[in-house]
N, C-alpha and C positions, 0 to 999 in steps of 0.2 A: 365497581372497583377495577382499576387497570391491572391486568395480569402481565407480569414481567418475568421472563425467563433469563436468568443470568448465566452466561457461559464463562467459566473461569479456567484460565491456564495456570495451574499451581506453580509453575517454574518460570513463567515469563518475567524477564527483567531481573531475575534473582531477588524477587521481593516476596516476603512471607505473606500469603493470602489469607491466613486464618483470621487475623484481626480485621482485614478488609471485609470478610464475610459477615462478621459481627456488626460492623458499621453499616453494611448494606441492609442487614435485617432490621436494625434499629431505624434506619431511614425509611424503609418500607412500612414499618409499623406506624411511624409518625405521620406519613402521608397516605396511609390506608391503601397501599398497593398490595396485591397478592403476589408473592414471590416464590419461585422455585429455582433450583440451582442445578447446573450440569458442570462437572469438573472434567476437563479433558484428561485423557490417559495415554493418547497416542495409539490406542487400539480401537479401530473402527469407529472413530469419533463421529464422522459424518453420518454413518448409519444410526448410531445411538442417539445423536442429537436430533436427527430427523424424527425418530420415534418419539422423543420427548416433546418436540414441538407439536406433533400431531395429537398427542395425548393431552397436553396442557392447554393448547390453543391460546398462546399469549398474544397481546396486542403489540408488545415490544420485546425484542430479544436484545439484551445488553451484553456486549462482549467486554470482559475484563481481562486484558492481556495485551499482547503486541499485535503486529500486523497479521501473524499467522492465525491467531484466535479470531480476529476481525474477519479474515478471509473465510475461515471455516463457517462462521455464522452467516456471512453474506451469501455463500453458495446456496443456502437453503431458503433464502428470502427473496431471490430474484423474481421480479414480476408478481410479487404477492402483496397482500394488504398489510403485512406485518412490517413494522419499522425497525431499523437497526439503531441501537444506541452504542456509542463507543466510549468506554471508560479506559483511557490509556494507562497501561501498566507494563509495557514492554521496553525493549532496548531502543527501538527506533521510533515507533508510533507515527510513521510517515503520513498516512492518510488523515489521521485526526488533526495533525498540525496543519495540513493543507486546507482542511475544512474549517479551521478556526475553533476547534473544540479545545476547551481548557485542558492543560496537561496536569493541573492539580486534581487530585482524586475527588475531594469534596465538591469542587466546582463542576467537574464533569458529571458527578453523580446527580447534582441538582438539575441537570438537563432533563432528567426523567420527570421532574415536576414542572419545569418551565422551559419550553422549547418551541421551535417550529420545524416542520418536516419538509425537507428538500428531496426531490427525486433526481438522483445523479446517474450519469452514464456509467456503464461498465464495459469491459472488453472480453471478447472470447479469443483465446490463443489456442488454435487447434482444438476448439470446443472446450478448453479449460478456462475457468473464470479468472479474470484479473480485475481487481477493484482499485489498485493503486498504480503499480508499474511492473512492467516486464522488461528485462534487459538481457543482453548477451554480450559476452566479452569480459572486460576487466572486473566490473562491479559484480557480475554474476559469479566469477571465480572467488572473489573476496567473500561473498555471501556463503558460498559452499564451504570455504575454509572456516568461516565463523561458526556455521552450524555444526561442523565437525569438532569444534573446540569445546572446552568445559567452562570457559569464562565468558560472561555476558557484559553488555554495556558498551557505550560509545568508545571507551578507551581501548577495549579489546579489538573492536572493529578497525579503529585507526591503526593499531599496531600491525594487524594482519595486512591492511592495505599497503602500508609502507614496505613490508617485507615482499609482497607479491609484485609491487610496482617495479622493483629493481630489475627483474629479469623478464617482465611481461612483454610478449611480442604481439602486435596487432594481427587481426585475422581478416579473412576475405568475406565480404557480404554483398548480396545483390538485393536491392529494395525495389519492388514494383507496386504500382497502384493505378487503377483506372486504365490498365493496358499499357502504361508507360514505365520505363525504367527511371526511377528517381535518383538512384545511387548505385554504383557498381565499383567496388574497390575495397581497400583495407580500412578498417576502423579500429580504434582503441576500444570503443564500446558503442552499442546502439541501445537506446532506451525508448520504449514504447509506453505511452502513458496519457491519461486524462488529467493527471494531477501536476503538481508544481515541483516538488523537491524530494530528495532522498530523506530517510529518517535522520540522517546526520545533518540536516538543514542545508545541504548543498543544493542549490537551485539548478535544475536542468531544463525546466520549461516555464520561464517566468511569466508568460502571458496566458496561462492556462484558463480555460473555462470548462467546468466539469459537467455541464449539462447542455452543451451546444450541438450534440450529435456528431462530434468529430473527436479524433484523438491525434496525438502528435507523435511523430517519429523523430527522435533527437539523436543526431549522429555526431560523435566526437572522433575526428580523424586522427591519425598518428601525429604526434607533436614531439619536438625535441625536448630533452630533459630540462633544458634551460627555460622552457616555457611553462613548466609544471606549476610553479608558485603563482604565476600570473593567472593561469587557468583556475586554480583553487580560489584565488581572490575574486575572480569574476563570478564563480559559483556561489560565493558567500555574499555577493553584493548585487545579485539579480542582473548581472551584465554579461552573462555567458554568450548572448547573441552577438556581442561585439568582437568575439574571438574569430580569427580567420580559420580556425580549425573546426568550427561547428556548423551544422546545417539542421534545419527543422522543417518538417512537412506536416501540414494538417490534412487528414484524410478520413474517410469513412471505412475503408477496407484497404488491406495491403497484404502482400506476400513478401517475406524476407527469407532468402536462401542463406543459410549459415554454412558456407562451403566447407569449413574446417571442423564442423561439429563442435564448436566451442560451447562452453557451459552456458546454460540459460537459467534464469531464475524468475519466478512469478510471485510477487508479494512476499518476498523473503524466503521462498522455498526453492532450493536448487533442484533442477529437473534435467533428466536426460530426454530430450525431445528429438524428433526427426529433424533433418537438415532444412526442410521446407516448413516454414511457420506461416500459418494463415491467421490474420487479425481481422476481426469484425467488431464494430461498435454495437452496443445494445443501449439505445437511447432511453434515458430516464427509467432505468430498470430496477433501481434500488432506492428505497425510502430510508433516509437517514435523519436522526434528530440533531438539530443544530441550535446553537445559542441565539437568542433573540438579541439583536443589536438595536439599541435605541438611537434614533436619529437626533442629532443635536438641534435644539430649537434655535431659530434665528432671533437675534436680539433686535 
């Protein structure tokens, strides 16, 4: 019998999880899975979850929540034989969308029964794990304000973004890789990622490959207010590369100097980090359950 440990964030996405737990228990009984649960509390979750994984020894750890819950579980599964299942129940659910995981609860739950396992790349940011994206500048500031607020959901995020945009000033960064300076100047924001889009579905890295041993540094330079709607349009239509204000570099390692000490966020968690950030790829370091896509037969 497959042993599955479910990690649940009770408050992710402002969704009541009690009924979800009952549905999960019924699903596991139906398919003869052995299930245990760990509910996050915000108090030493990484330590307690690690102890739970060691004691239970599951074949799959299923994260029910948002990007923070997924990141918590993933930290403890890097380079292990245990696979991660993502059951999206957060506000953004960015990584799950990029991986093609269904956003419907029942459909994502069924991946535990029928799936294939892909080994994806992850990133280290000053030795901290990033499984979706890390950025500094405008979006990181919005993430910080969002985390400080009491309201969840895309609407709250968009409202904060509009408020912060009015007075936001670009900051100075230097990007180096392979002994070369790739960028030195002001940027509205810099996003470092293996993936494609923010949880809001705005695409920052349209040609992403999540298991190629590389990651992308996506730079959005300062732009006039009159270009903001055009940039938003490009982000929602996979055409951000056509903007004159963007640059993207594919690398295996990089150092970014955040000269002004601007806010940084990793997978939805705002962090106070040193001004010098070192990025390194961890190739195919995390096993993830993905839906089986049936190929269309030729007539």
